[in-house]
Structures are given as C-alpha cells and as structure tokens.
VMD Tcl script that draws the C-alpha trace (Angstrom):
set ca {
  {0.00 0.00 0.00}
  {1.34 3.44 -0.94}
  {2.81 5.18 2.08}
  {3.74 2.03 3.99}
  {7.15 0.33 4.08}
  {5.87 -2.91 5.56}
  {2.95 -5.27 5.03}
  {0.19 -4.52 7.50}
  {-3.00 -6.30 8.49}
  {-6.35 -5.64 6.86}
  {-7.75 -3.77 9.85}
  {-4.75 -1.39 9.98}
  {-4.92 -0.87 6.22}
  {-8.55 0.29 6.62}
  {-7.32 2.88 9.10}
  {-4.46 3.89 6.81}
  {-6.95 4.42 3.99}
  {-8.56 7.10 6.20}
  {-5.15 8.68 6.69}
  {-4.59 8.75 2.93}
  {-8.06 10.19 2.26}
  {-7.29 13.05 4.62}
  {-3.89 13.54 2.95}
  {-5.56 13.64 -0.45}
  {-7.78 16.51 0.74}
  {-4.50 18.41 1.07}
  {-3.31 17.24 -2.38}
  {-0.71 15.10 -0.61}
  {0.29 11.54 0.22}
  {1.23 10.46 3.76}
  {4.29 8.21 4.14}
  {4.30 6.52 7.54}
  {7.53 6.58 9.49}
  {6.36 5.04 12.78}
  {3.48 4.36 15.08}
  {3.31 6.85 17.92}
  {1.06 5.04 20.40}
  {-2.48 5.82 21.59}
  {-3.85 2.67 19.97}
  {-7.50 2.08 19.18}
  {-9.47 -0.91 17.97}
  {-12.96 -1.29 16.54}
  {-14.71 -4.31 15.07}
  {-13.34 -3.48 11.59}
  {-10.34 -1.24 12.14}
  {-7.26 -0.70 14.29}
  {-4.70 2.04 14.40}
  {-2.73 4.51 16.42}
  {-1.28 7.99 16.14}
  {1.40 8.05 13.45}
  {4.46 10.02 12.49}
  {5.53 10.44 8.91}
  {5.86 12.73 5.94}
  {2.99 14.56 4.24}
  {4.35 14.91 0.72}
  {2.70 17.01 -2.01}
  {1.16 14.73 -4.66}
  {3.40 16.27 -7.31}
  {6.48 14.95 -5.47}
  {5.04 11.65 -4.19}
  {6.41 9.37 -6.94}
  {9.98 10.58 -6.48}
  {9.66 10.38 -2.69}
  {8.10 6.89 -2.85}
  {10.99 5.42 -4.85}
  {13.55 6.51 -2.30}
  {11.26 5.73 0.66}
  {11.01 2.07 -0.42}
  {14.70 1.68 -1.28}
  {16.38 3.29 1.75}
  {15.20 2.61 5.31}
  {17.09 5.72 6.56}
  {15.37 7.99 4.04}
  {14.20 10.70 4.53}
  {15.92 11.08 7.92}
  {19.27 11.22 6.12}
  {18.01 13.89 3.71}
  {17.34 17.24 5.44}
  {15.36 18.82 2.59}
  {12.34 16.67 3.49}
  {12.26 17.71 7.18}
  {9.62 20.40 6.55}
  {7.16 17.69 5.50}
  {7.33 15.78 8.81}
  {3.87 15.51 10.43}
  {1.92 13.78 13.16}
  {-1.27 12.04 12.06}
  {-3.57 11.79 15.06}
  {-6.92 10.05 15.15}
  {-10.10 11.13 16.87}
  {-13.24 9.07 17.45}
  {-16.73 10.55 17.45}
  {-19.23 7.74 17.94}
  {-18.39 5.16 15.29}
  {-16.51 7.64 13.11}
  {-12.70 7.91 13.09}
  {-11.16 11.10 11.72}
  {-7.54 12.09 11.10}
  {-5.76 15.39 11.72}
  {-2.26 16.29 10.56}
  {-0.15 18.54 12.75}
  {3.46 19.59 12.46}
}
mol new
graphics top color blue
foreach p $ca { graphics top sphere $p radius 0.5 }
foreach p [lrange $ca 0 end-1] q [lrange $ca 1 end] { graphics top cylinder $p $q radius 0.2 }
display resetview
C-alpha cells in the first residue's frame, strides 16, 4: 500500500486508507515513518497515532521510490524535514477522523 514500508494487516490498512483520504484533501500523500502510540481498535479497524511525511502529490512518486529503497530515508536527507507531520486520530461515535499537525 502506498505510504507504507511494511505489510500490515487488513484492519490497519482500513485505518491507513482514512489517513490517505485526509492527505488527499490536502493534495498530498502520507508516508508513515512510525506508530506513535495511543492505539485504538474497533470491530473493523485498528490504528494509532502516526508520524511520517505529508508529501505534495506532485512529489510523491519521487519520494516513494527513495522511501522504499532506503530505510534511513528521509531522515538522512534534510530537505524533506519540513514535510514531517503527526497524524492523530479522533473518534466521534463510530466515526474515526484524522488530523495532521506539524
């Protein structure tokens, strides 16, 4: 799945689809660096707050190639530091929403 370095379970991928939908609203793609705790679980989904890089869609293909090939990227490449974001979830009833903060 675009934005992930590792294979994840179906329930997490449902959550990550929400993350990507929110990123798309900002004409961007979110590339997950790490889980940041504050886990949640529903009958169909599981997730947690995330850290990663919110990359403009116009730069996503170039970023993706390096992201998949180099496990230290983009931490070893300072020009991407401005794109680092937290993706935090919020639950309102049965609805999970995502907010990006930097």
